[in-house]
C-alpha positions as CSV (number, residue, x, y, z in Angstrom):
1,M,47.9,3.7,10.5
2,S,49.7,4.3,7.6
3,T,48.2,5.2,4.1
4,P,48.1,2.1,1.9
5,V,50.5,2.5,-0.9
6,V,48.6,1.4,-4.4
7,R,50.9,-0.7,-6.3
8,A,50.6,-1.9,-9.8
9,R,50.0,-5.4,-10.0
10,T,50.4,-7.9,-13.2
11,V,48.8,-11.3,-13.3
12,R,51.0,-14.1,-15.4
13,A,49.1,-15.1,-18.6
14,L,48.2,-19.0,-18.8
15,T,50.6,-20.5,-20.7
16,T,48.4,-23.7,-21.4
17,I,44.4,-23.7,-22.3
18,G,42.4,-26.6,-21.0
19,S,45.6,-28.8,-19.4
20,S,46.1,-26.6,-16.3
21,S,45.5,-28.2,-12.9
22,K,43.6,-26.5,-10.1
23,A,46.9,-25.5,-8.5
24,D,48.4,-24.3,-11.8
25,R,45.1,-21.9,-12.0
26,R,45.7,-20.7,-8.2
27,E,49.3,-19.7,-9.0
28,D,48.1,-18.0,-12.3
29,E,45.7,-15.9,-10.2
30,V,48.3,-14.7,-7.6
31,A,50.1,-11.3,-8.3
32,E,53.7,-11.3,-8.9
33,D,54.1,-10.1,-5.2
34,G,52.5,-13.1,-4.0
35,E,49.0,-11.4,-3.2
36,D,46.1,-13.3,-4.5
37,L,44.1,-10.7,-6.3
38,L,40.8,-12.5,-5.6
39,A,41.0,-13.1,-1.9
40,L,37.6,-12.1,-0.3
41,E,39.5,-10.1,2.4
42,A,41.2,-8.0,0.0
43,Q,38.2,-6.9,-2.0
44,V,37.0,-3.0,-1.2
45,C,33.4,-4.0,-2.2
46,F,33.3,-6.7,0.2
47,A,34.5,-4.6,3.2
48,L,32.2,-1.7,2.0
49,A,29.1,-4.3,1.8
50,V,29.8,-5.7,5.2
51,A,30.4,-2.2,7.1
52,S,27.3,-0.8,5.4
53,R,25.2,-3.6,6.9
54,R,26.5,-3.6,10.2
55,V,26.8,0.4,10.8
56,I,23.3,0.7,9.2
57,A,22.0,-2.3,11.9
58,L,23.5,0.0,14.7
59,Y,21.5,3.1,13.7
60,R,18.2,1.0,14.0
61,P,17.8,1.4,17.6
62,V,19.1,4.7,17.7
63,L,16.5,5.9,15.2
64,E,13.5,3.9,16.3
65,P,12.6,6.5,18.9
66,L,12.0,9.1,16.2
67,G,10.0,6.8,13.8
68,L,12.4,6.6,11.2
69,T,14.3,4.3,9.0
70,H,17.8,4.8,8.0
71,P,16.8,5.8,4.5
72,Q,14.4,8.1,5.9
73,Y,16.8,9.6,8.4
74,L,19.0,10.4,5.1
75,V,16.2,12.5,3.9
76,M,15.3,14.2,6.9
77,L,19.2,15.1,7.1
78,A,19.0,16.6,3.7
79,L,15.8,18.5,4.2
80,W,17.3,20.1,7.4
81,Q,20.2,21.4,5.8
82,H,19.0,22.1,2.2
83,G,15.1,22.3,2.5
84,P,12.9,23.0,0.8
85,L,14.0,20.9,-2.0
86,T,12.3,19.1,-5.0
87,L,12.3,15.6,-5.4
88,A,15.0,15.8,-8.1
89,G,17.1,18.1,-5.9
90,L,16.8,15.5,-3.0
91,S,17.6,12.5,-5.4
92,T,21.1,14.4,-6.3
93,L,21.9,15.0,-2.4
94,V,21.2,11.2,-1.3
95,H,22.3,9.8,-4.5
96,Q,18.8,7.8,-4.8
97,E,16.5,7.5,-7.9
98,P,13.2,9.6,-7.7
99,P,11.2,6.4,-7.8
100,T,13.1,4.8,-4.7
101,L,12.6,8.1,-2.8
102,S,8.6,8.9,-3.5
103,P,7.4,6.1,-1.0
104,M,9.9,7.5,1.6
105,V,8.5,10.8,1.0
106,K,4.7,9.8,1.0
107,R,5.7,8.0,4.3
108,L,7.3,11.1,5.9
109,E,4.5,13.3,4.8
110,S,2.0,10.8,6.6
111,L,4.0,11.1,9.8
112,G,3.5,14.7,9.7
113,Y,7.2,15.7,9.0
114,L,6.9,17.1,5.7
115,V,4.4,18.5,3.0
116,R,4.5,18.7,-0.8
117,E,3.7,22.3,-1.9
118,R,3.8,23.9,-5.6
119,D,7.4,25.2,-6.4
120,P,6.7,29.1,-6.8
121,D,9.4,29.3,-9.5
122,D,8.1,26.3,-11.3
123,D,4.3,25.4,-11.2
124,R,4.9,21.9,-12.6
125,A,7.2,20.8,-9.8
126,L,6.7,20.2,-6.2
127,R,9.0,21.1,-3.2
128,L,9.2,19.0,-0.1
129,V,8.9,21.4,2.7
130,L,9.5,20.5,6.4
131,T,6.6,20.9,8.6
132,E,6.8,22.5,12.4
133,R,7.0,18.9,13.4
134,G,9.6,18.1,10.9
135,R,11.9,20.8,12.0
136,A,11.4,20.0,15.9
137,L,12.6,16.6,15.3
138,R,15.7,18.1,14.3
139,E,16.4,19.0,18.1
140,Q,15.9,15.2,19.0
141,A,18.1,13.9,16.1
142,L,21.3,16.3,17.7
143,D,22.0,13.1,20.2
144,I,22.3,10.5,17.1
145,P,25.9,11.5,16.0
146,P,27.5,11.3,19.6
147,T,25.3,8.3,20.3
148,M,26.9,6.5,17.1
149,L,30.1,7.6,17.9
150,A,30.0,6.0,21.3
151,R,28.3,2.7,19.6
152,L,31.1,2.3,17.2
153,G,33.8,3.0,19.7
154,M,35.5,5.7,17.2
155,D,36.6,9.0,18.0
156,A,35.5,12.1,15.8
157,E,38.7,12.4,14.3
158,Q,38.7,8.9,13.1
159,L,35.2,9.0,11.8
160,A,36.2,12.0,9.9
161,A,39.1,10.6,8.1
162,L,36.9,7.7,7.1
163,N,34.2,10.0,5.7
164,G,36.9,11.8,3.7
165,V,38.1,8.5,2.0
166,L,34.5,7.6,1.4
167,A,33.8,10.7,-0.3
168,D,36.9,10.5,-2.4
169,L,35.3,7.0,-3.2
170,I,31.8,8.2,-4.1
171,R,33.4,11.1,-6.3
172,A,35.8,8.5,-8.2
173,G,32.7,6.5,-8.6
174,D,30.4,9.3,-10.0
175,L,33.4,10.1,-12.3
176,A,33.7,6.6,-13.7
177,D,29.9,6.4,-14.1
178,T,29.8,9.8,-16.1
179,N,32.7,8.9,-18.2
180,Q,31.3,5.3,-18.9
181,R,27.7,7.1,-20.0
182,A,29.9,9.2,-22.2
183,R,31.6,6.6,-24.0
184,V,28.0,4.6,-24.7
185,A,26.5,7.7,-25.9
186,H,29.5,8.3,-28.3
187,Q,29.7,4.9,-29.6
188,H,25.6,5.1,-30.0
189,R,26.2,8.1,-32.2
190,L,29.0,6.4,-34.1
191,R,26.9,3.4,-34.8
192,P,26.5,3.2,-38.6
193,T,22.8,3.3,-39.6
194,T,21.5,-0.1,-41.4
195,A,20.1,1.2,-45.1
196,R,16.7,-0.5,-46.0
197,T,17.3,-2.4,-49.1
198,R,15.1,-4.7,-51.0
């Protein structure tokens, strides 16, 4: 499959305001190359949302024997690869806020897969440390990737290519978010202070 070429698109400006018919408005929403810019099936956000729901649903029966939900599985993957971790470190790896992760961590602790210990480098912080049971669970989890390949009907090369594209998209989103935060902070610094007068 060839890589889609990103083309510059321009939308014609409305020539009249308030007097256009529905047909006229639809024409104005179509790019010069004839493509409807608001077609549902053309939206990347729609494709990502549907694909995410479908794939996570396929994971559900595969993870049930391990007693894990998909979000908990992601936490275990991070700990198997990078643990021990602080909650902040885990948050960075799985792109989830600490308040969202805390209930999952408590649940995994209640299942006996991890414990929370004082960080030897910082007494104020807690580390998430896998237990023997948590480490042993990794052996069972080794069957999950090939099982999911089979369920999806895709080969490893296809999934690796898809993962690469998604990783690029995540990086682009992170950069856009960072730039937006920087712009907001800059505007806040430039905002003039109102002098109190009486």
